[in-house]
N, C-alpha and C positions, 0 to 999 in steps of 0.2 A: 402483761398489760400495763400501759402508762395511762393513768386516769387524769383527765383534765376537763375544764369547762363546766364544772359543777360546784355547788356551794361546799359540799363536803371535801372535794379535792382541793379547793382553794384553802380551806382550813388546814388540811394535811400538808400542803406545800408550804404554808406559812410556818407550821410547826417544824417541818424539816429544815427550812432555811434559817430559822431562828435558833434551832437547837433547844427550844424551850417547851417540851411536851406538857409541862405542868401548867402552862398558860392556855390550855385548850379553851376554857370558857371565855377568857379574854379575847382570844382570836376569833371565836364564833361571833362575839359582839362586834369586833373590829371589821370583820368581813361584811356584816350587815350594815354597819355605819358607812363603810366605803361605798357600798352599792348606793345607799341613799344620797351620800354627798355627790356622787357622779350623776345620779338621775336628776337631781334638782338643778343642775347647771343649765338645763335647757328644757324646752318642751319637745322632746324627741318623738319622731313619728312612730317609732316602735312602741311608744306608750299610749298611742291614741286608739280609742275604741269607738266604733260606730254601732248604734243599737236603735231599735224601734220599741217604744213603750206603748202599751195599750191603755188608754185613758179609761177610767171607771165612771167619769161624770164630767160636768161642766168645769169643775176645778179638780185637778188631779195632783196628788202628792206622791212624789217618787222618792222612796228611801234608797238612796244611791249605795253602790257597793262599798265594802270596807276599804278597798284599795283606791277609791276615788280620790283624784287630786284636783282637777280643774275642769269645769264645764266650758266647752268651746263654742258649740253651735246648737241651736234649737230651731226646729222647723215643724210647722203645723201642716196638716194635710189640706187646709183650705186655700182658696184662690182669691187674691185681691182684685180690685177693679181693673188692674192692668193685665190680669191673667197670670200673675206670678204667685208662686207659693209664698205663704206668710212666714216670715222669720220674726217672732215676737221679740220685743226689747226686754231687757232686764230692768225692772222697776221695783225698787225696794219698798217695803210697806210704808204707807203714809199717804198724804194727800195727792201725791203725783199719780197714784193709781186711780183716782177718781175719774169716772167717765171713760176709762180705758177698757177695751174689750180683750185685747190680746197682750199678755205679758207673762213674765215668770220672775221668781225670786228664790233665793236660797236661805235655808236655815241650818241649824246643827244636825247634819246627817240626812237632810232632805232638800228637795226642790219642789216648789209649788208652781203648777202651770195653769194659768187662767185662760178662759175663752175656748176651751176644747169641747169635746162632746163624747159621751159614752161610746166606747169601742173604736174611737178614732185613734190613729197611730201618730205618735209624736216621735219624730226623728231627732236623735241627739248624737253628738260626738263629744268625747271627753278624754282627758288624760288620766292615767292611773299610775299609782306607785306600784312597784314590785311587791309581791307578797313576801312576808318574812319566811325564809326557808329554814328548816331544821337541819341539824347536823346528824348524819347517820353513820354508825360504825360500818366498816367495809362490808361485813356480811349481811347488813340490813338495808342496803341501798336499793331503792326501787329501779333505778337506772344508773348506768355509768357510761361515760364517753371515753372510748379508747383512742388515744392519739396515734397509736401504731396502725390501726386499721381504719381510722377516721370514721368511726361508726358508733352507734349506740348499742349497748348491751342491756338487756332487761332481765330482772329477777324472775318475774312471773308474767308480765304483760305479753300478750300475743296478737291482739287485734289492734287496728289503728287508734281507736278511741282510748283504750287502756294504755297504749304506749304514749299517747299525748299526755294523759294524766300523770304517768310515771315521770316523764321529762319535766313537767311543770312542778313536780314535787321536789326536784333536785337542782333546777337551773332556771335561768332567765336570760334575756338577750344580752345583758351586760356581762354576765358571767361567761356566756358562750363566745361572744364576739370580742370582749375586752378583758379576758381572763387575767392577763399579767397586770393590768391596771388595778384590778380589785385586790390581787395578792400584794402588790406593792403598797397599796393604801393600808391594808391590814398590818403589814410589817412596819410601816412608818409609825403607826400608832403604838404598836408594841414597843419598838425600840425607843420611842420617846419616853414612855412611862417607866422603863427599866433603866434608862440612862445608858443605852448601848451606843457606842460611837458610830454605828452604822445608821443612826437616826437621820442625820443631816443628808447624806447622799441618797438614802432611800426615799426621803420626803421629796427631794428634788426630782428623783425619777418618777415618783407618783404624780407630781404636778405637771411634769412634762408629758406623761402619758394621758393625763386628764385634758391637757390642751389638745392633744391629738384627737381625743374623743370629740371635743367641741368642733374641731376643724373638719373631721371626717364624717360624723354621723348626721344624717338628715334631720332637721328640726324645723319647727314652725314658730312664727310670731303669733301673738294673740289678736292680731287684727282680724275682725270677723266679717 
């Protein structure tokens, strides 16, 4: 089996290509850093989540998920005078909130939605960062992707839900769709800190593949 498209396999490939197994911990960090560097280059559609929140009162505080990055859209269930759904504006705390019924604003780890009602649904869309993935030894990996059969193999998962959880424990869309980009990013960082002459061409390859990501992957502007 040739494993590919997962966090652990990216670390393994970087170790193999660099010939530096003693740099395991560094390469784990460099793979994570490369994922983050690529992800923040744009607001990619693969990172957008749509959800409906259940308000608990007239003012609702949403403690957003750990991987939350940027709120894109908020929609209330109420209808305005023209018969349209209400999209409240973001109004920061202060006098501008005076005499306003519908608005929202954010704080550290939360958003406040004003003008709702208990048990009403608040529709939100937001962008998230990829979760930090652990490195698994080959015998401990919940899931592996086999390049030869172009399919997932699972350690114990057997039903659709458990298979989804296993895949999310080992990979994300950047690792799966742009695997070589992430490996090149990790190698460029390693070669740079150890003074390897491969540093310059590897970095050039990384930036070229990163440009391909921007050109090819669907993304959004923040115009609401």
